[in-house]
C-alpha positions in Angstrom: -70.5 72.2 -95.5 -67.4 73.8 -97.1 -66.4 77.4 -97.1 -63.7 78.7 -99.5 -62.0 82.1 -99.1 -62.3 83.8 -102.5 -60.9 87.2 -101.6 -59.5 89.1 -98.6 -58.8 92.6 -99.8 -60.6 95.9 -99.4 -63.1 97.1 -102.1 -60.4 97.8 -104.7 -58.4 94.7 -104.3 -54.6 94.6 -104.4 -52.9 96.4 -106.1 -55.6 99.1 -105.7 -56.4 101.5 -108.5 -54.9 104.9 -108.0 -52.1 103.7 -105.8 -48.8 102.1 -106.8 -47.5 101.4 -103.2 -48.4 97.7 -103.5 -47.8 97.2 -107.2 -45.1 94.6 -106.5 -47.3 92.5 -104.3 -49.2 89.4 -105.3 -52.7 90.2 -106.6 -55.5 89.8 -104.0 -59.2 90.0 -104.8 -61.9 91.9 -102.9 -63.4 90.1 -100.0 -65.7 87.2 -100.8 -66.4 83.6 -99.7 -68.0 80.6 -101.3 -70.3 78.2 -99.4 -71.0 74.7 -100.6 -74.1 73.2 -98.8 -74.8 69.6 -97.9 -76.3 68.8 -101.3 -73.5 70.5 -103.3 -75.3 73.8 -103.9 -73.0 76.8 -104.3 -73.7 80.1 -102.5 -71.6 83.2 -103.1 -71.1 85.9 -100.4 -70.5 89.3 -102.1 -70.5 90.0 -105.8 -67.2 91.7 -106.7 -65.8 93.0 -109.9 -63.5 90.0 -109.9 -66.4 87.5 -110.0 -65.0 85.5 -112.9 -61.6 85.0 -111.3 -63.1 84.1 -108.0 -65.5 81.5 -109.5 -62.4 80.0 -111.2 -60.7 79.7 -107.9 -63.8 78.0 -106.6 -63.9 75.6 -109.6 -67.4 76.5 -110.8 -69.1 78.7 -113.3 -72.5 79.3 -111.7 -74.1 79.7 -108.2 -77.5 79.0 -106.7 -77.5 82.1 -104.6 -75.7 85.4 -103.7 -75.6 86.9 -100.2 -74.9 90.6 -99.9 -73.7 92.3 -96.7 -74.2 95.9 -97.8 -74.1 98.3 -100.7 -70.6 99.6 -100.8 -69.1 99.3 -104.3 -66.5 96.5 -103.8 -69.2 94.2 -102.4 -71.8 94.7 -105.2 -70.2 95.9 -108.4 -70.2 92.4 -109.8 -73.9 92.0 -109.7 -74.2 93.1 -113.3 -72.0 90.2 -114.5 -74.9 87.9 -113.8 -77.0 89.6 -116.5 -77.5 88.9 -120.1 -74.3 90.6 -121.3 -72.1 88.1 -119.4 -73.4 85.1 -117.5 -77.1 85.3 -118.6 -78.0 83.7 -115.3 -81.6 83.0 -114.3 -83.3 82.3 -111.0 -80.4 83.1 -108.7 -81.5 83.6 -105.2 -80.5 87.0 -103.9 -80.3 87.2 -100.1 -80.1 90.7 -98.6 -81.7 93.1 -96.2 -84.9 95.1 -97.0 -82.9 98.3 -97.2 -80.4 96.7 -99.6 -83.3 95.4 -101.8 -84.9 98.8 -101.8 -81.7 100.3 -103.2 -81.5 97.5 -105.9 -85.1 98.2 -106.9 -84.4 102.0 -107.2 -81.2 101.5 -109.3 -82.1 101.0 -113.0 -79.1 98.8 -113.9 -79.8 96.5 -110.9 -83.6 96.6 -111.1 -83.4 95.2 -114.6 -81.7 92.1 -113.1 -84.9 91.5 -111.1 -87.4 92.2 -113.9 -85.4 89.9 -116.2 -85.5 87.1 -113.6 -81.8 87.0 -113.1 -82.2 87.3 -109.4 -85.1 86.2 -107.1 -84.9 88.5 -104.0 -85.2 86.8 -100.6 -85.4 89.1 -97.5 -85.3 87.5 -94.0 -83.1 87.4 -91.0 -82.5 83.6 -91.1 -82.1 81.5 -94.2 -82.3 77.7 -94.4 -80.0 75.9 -96.9 -79.4 72.1 -97.2 -77.5 71.3 -94.0 -76.7 74.9 -93.3 -78.4 77.8 -91.5 -77.4 81.4 -92.4 -78.3 84.1 -90.0 -78.0 87.8 -90.7 -76.7 90.1 -87.9 -76.9 93.9 -88.3 -73.7 95.7 -87.4 -72.9 99.4 -87.4 -71.4 100.7 -90.7 -71.8 103.7 -92.9 -75.4 103.5 -94.0 -75.7 106.2 -96.6 -76.9 103.6 -99.1 -78.0 100.6 -97.1 -77.6 98.9 -93.7 -74.8 96.3 -93.1 -75.2 92.7 -92.0 -72.7 90.2 -91.0 -73.6 86.5 -91.5 -73.4 83.6 -89.1 -73.0 80.3 -91.1 -74.1 77.4 -89.0 -73.5 73.7 -89.6 -71.1 71.4 -87.8 -69.3 74.5 -86.8 -70.3 78.2 -86.8 -68.4 80.7 -89.0 -68.8 84.5 -88.7 -68.4 86.5 -91.9 -68.0 90.2 -91.0 -66.2 91.9 -93.9 -67.0 95.5 -92.9 -67.9 97.5 -89.8 -67.1 100.9 -88.3 -65.6 100.4 -84.9 -65.3 97.6 -82.5 -66.7 99.8 -79.8 -70.0 100.2 -81.8 -70.1 96.6 -82.9 -69.5 95.0 -79.6 -71.8 97.4 -77.7 -69.8 97.2 -74.4 -68.8 93.6 -74.7 -65.3 92.4 -75.2 -64.6 90.6 -78.5 -64.2 87.1 -77.1 -67.4 87.4 -75.1 -69.2 88.7 -78.2 -68.0 85.7 -80.3 -68.8 83.3 -77.6 -72.4 84.7 -77.4 -72.9 83.7 -81.0 -71.0 80.4 -80.5 -68.5 81.3 -83.2 -65.8 78.7 -84.0 -64.2 80.6 -87.0 -64.3 84.4 -87.5 -63.5 86.1 -90.7 -63.5 89.8 -89.7 -62.7 93.2 -91.2 -59.0 94.0 -90.6 -58.5 96.5 -93.3 -57.1 99.4 -91.1 -54.8 99.1 -88.2 -55.7 102.6 -87.0 -57.8 105.6 -87.9 -54.7 107.5 -88.9 -53.9 105.3 -91.9 -56.2 107.1 -94.4 -57.0 110.7 -93.4 -60.4 110.8 -95.1 -61.8 107.7 -93.3 
């Protein structure tokens, strides 16, 4: 198993639209990772608007599957790029929660991707890939559109992919962070670190 970090920024990337405070910094793409399984299959976590750039980082132009954590825009606004106007993909496995799939089916632009056979939806809590087990873990996050799931990626080591959540108090449910990670036998944790404090952005 191999995991490649394809992006580490918040939904808008860096620099972010509507703000010039980071205009001189090196460009960073919205959060995403790529997983290569034991048979060489490619599996993308999150579908961002920078899909093309991120696939080039990864050195590929197609994937076998896409895993979605939740419905907020920076994590899903690249889904349409798999359609006939761009990639014209077919038969890509789409792993997500039932609530996320319900939203996709109710959204005309996305539901067309299902009816056209671009995506094949797969809803479960545990997914078996060649040499890898991927387990979904529900975590508290704003759920006005869908629920939110982190992913445990298990092979020789276990990686936690947690790109969004609300507060550590809610996520940990009374445990300390180290005990929570030990409970899931996590070796590597990629976690949401967007905001240092609740005072950084007044509307959040």
